[in-house]
C-alpha positions as CSV (number, residue, x, y, z in Angstrom):
1,M,0.0,0.0,0.0
2,S,2.7,2.5,0.9
3,N,4.5,1.8,-2.4
4,N,1.3,2.7,-4.2
5,I,1.1,5.9,-2.2
6,N,4.8,6.7,-3.1
7,N,4.0,6.2,-6.8
8,T,1.0,8.5,-6.6
9,E,3.0,11.2,-4.7
10,R,5.8,10.8,-7.3
11,S,3.3,11.1,-10.2
12,H,1.8,14.2,-8.7
13,S,5.2,15.7,-8.1
14,I,6.3,15.1,-11.7
15,V,3.0,16.5,-13.0
16,E,3.4,19.6,-10.8
17,T,7.0,20.2,-12.2
18,V,5.8,19.7,-15.8
19,I,2.9,22.1,-15.4
20,E,5.2,24.7,-13.9
21,R,7.5,24.4,-16.8
22,H,4.8,24.8,-19.5
23,H,1.7,26.6,-17.9
24,H,2.7,30.0,-19.4
25,R,2.7,28.7,-23.0
26,P,-0.3,29.0,-25.3
27,G,-1.5,25.5,-26.0
28,A,0.4,24.0,-23.1
29,L,-1.7,20.8,-22.8
30,L,0.1,18.8,-25.5
31,P,3.6,19.6,-24.3
32,V,2.5,18.8,-20.7
33,L,1.0,15.5,-21.7
34,H,4.1,14.5,-23.7
35,D,6.4,15.4,-20.9
36,I,4.3,13.4,-18.3
37,Q,4.1,10.4,-20.6
38,E,7.9,10.5,-21.2
39,A,8.6,10.8,-17.5
40,L,6.1,8.2,-16.3
41,G,5.6,6.0,-19.3
42,F,1.8,6.8,-19.2
43,I,-0.5,9.4,-17.8
44,P,-2.0,8.3,-14.5
45,S,-5.8,8.8,-14.5
46,E,-5.6,10.3,-11.0
47,T,-3.5,13.2,-12.4
48,V,-6.2,14.4,-14.9
49,G,-7.7,16.8,-12.3
50,Q,-4.3,18.1,-11.4
51,I,-3.4,18.8,-15.0
52,A,-6.8,20.4,-15.6
53,G,-6.5,22.6,-12.6
54,G,-2.9,23.6,-13.4
55,L,-3.8,24.6,-16.9
56,N,-7.2,26.1,-16.1
57,L,-9.0,23.5,-18.3
58,S,-11.8,21.1,-17.5
59,R,-11.2,17.5,-16.8
60,A,-13.2,16.7,-19.9
61,E,-10.9,18.7,-22.1
62,V,-7.8,17.0,-20.7
63,H,-9.4,13.5,-21.0
64,G,-10.6,14.4,-24.5
65,V,-7.1,15.1,-25.7
66,I,-5.6,12.0,-23.9
67,S,-8.2,9.7,-25.5
68,F,-8.0,11.3,-28.9
69,Y,-4.3,11.0,-29.5
70,H,-3.0,7.4,-29.9
71,D,0.3,8.1,-28.3
72,F,-1.2,9.0,-24.9
73,R,-2.4,6.3,-22.6
74,Y,-3.7,5.8,-19.1
75,T,-2.0,2.4,-18.4
76,P,1.7,1.5,-17.9
77,G,3.5,-1.0,-20.0
78,P,4.4,-1.1,-23.7
79,Q,2.2,0.5,-26.3
80,V,1.7,-2.1,-29.0
81,R,0.2,-1.2,-32.4
82,I,-0.4,-3.9,-35.0
83,C,-0.9,-3.0,-38.6
84,M,-4.2,-4.2,-40.0
85,G,-3.7,-2.8,-43.5
86,E,-4.3,-5.0,-46.5
87,A,-0.7,-6.1,-47.0
88,C,-0.2,-6.9,-43.3
89,Q,-3.6,-8.7,-43.1
90,S,-2.6,-10.9,-46.0
91,M,0.5,-11.9,-44.1
92,G,-1.1,-12.8,-40.8
93,S,-1.5,-9.6,-38.8
94,A,-4.9,-10.8,-37.4
95,A,-3.1,-13.7,-35.7
96,L,-0.5,-11.3,-34.3
97,L,-3.3,-9.1,-32.9
98,S,-4.8,-12.1,-31.2
99,K,-1.4,-13.2,-29.8
100,A,-0.5,-9.8,-28.5
101,T,-3.9,-9.4,-26.8
102,E,-3.5,-12.8,-25.3
103,I,-0.2,-11.8,-23.8
104,L,-0.9,-8.2,-22.8
105,G,-4.7,-7.9,-22.5
106,D,-5.1,-4.1,-22.7
107,G,-2.7,-1.9,-24.5
108,V,-2.9,-3.5,-28.0
109,E,-4.2,-1.3,-30.7
110,P,-5.0,-2.3,-34.3
111,V,-4.0,0.5,-36.7
112,Y,-4.6,0.7,-40.4
113,C,-1.1,1.4,-41.8
114,L,2.3,1.7,-40.3
115,G,3.7,2.5,-43.7
116,N,6.1,-0.4,-44.1
117,C,4.0,-2.6,-46.4
118,A,7.0,-4.3,-48.1
119,C,7.9,-5.9,-44.8
120,A,4.5,-7.1,-43.8
121,P,3.2,-7.9,-41.2
122,N,4.3,-4.9,-39.1
123,I,4.1,-3.9,-35.5
124,D,5.1,-0.9,-33.4
125,I,6.1,-1.5,-29.8
126,S,6.6,1.8,-28.0
127,H,7.6,3.6,-31.2
128,A,10.0,0.9,-32.3
129,Y,8.9,-0.6,-35.6
130,H,9.3,-4.3,-36.4
131,G,8.6,-5.9,-39.8
132,R,8.2,-9.4,-41.1
133,M,6.8,-10.3,-37.7
134,N,5.6,-13.7,-36.7
135,Q,4.0,-15.0,-33.5
136,E,7.2,-16.3,-32.0
137,K,9.2,-13.1,-32.6
138,L,6.2,-11.1,-31.2
139,A,6.1,-13.2,-28.0
140,S,9.8,-12.7,-27.5
141,L,9.7,-9.0,-28.1
142,L,6.7,-8.6,-25.7
143,A,8.4,-10.7,-23.0
144,R,11.4,-8.4,-23.1
145,E,9.2,-5.2,-23.1
146,V,7.1,-6.4,-20.2
147,A,10.2,-7.4,-18.2
148,A,11.9,-4.0,-18.8
């Protein structure tokens, strides 16, 4: 329990520092969210009110931006995107999506083109692109990501 409290206090401290760094800028929300995500690996849902208050926005505005942009997320762990474009589907991306979801549960997102069709099927794990993917390679990559 105290470890969870320490994590919450750390998150709130980081958010406070980031808001202080950017609050004077017009359109500060995106830089704030990027810095928080970079520092923590995700945006803790309990900090939405703090972000909103610090930038004089509503909680709905902050949540709307977080949920609109694919790079922002509320949960820790690797961000996994699997291409479901035609080339990748023809090379087995549906099976990769199932395998990644089986391993990770949440945090797996189908997308409709990673722009690397010649190396289908493609995945993106926390902004690192991998082509010619198969289920064994995927499982190995995800095991390393989760362990990190």
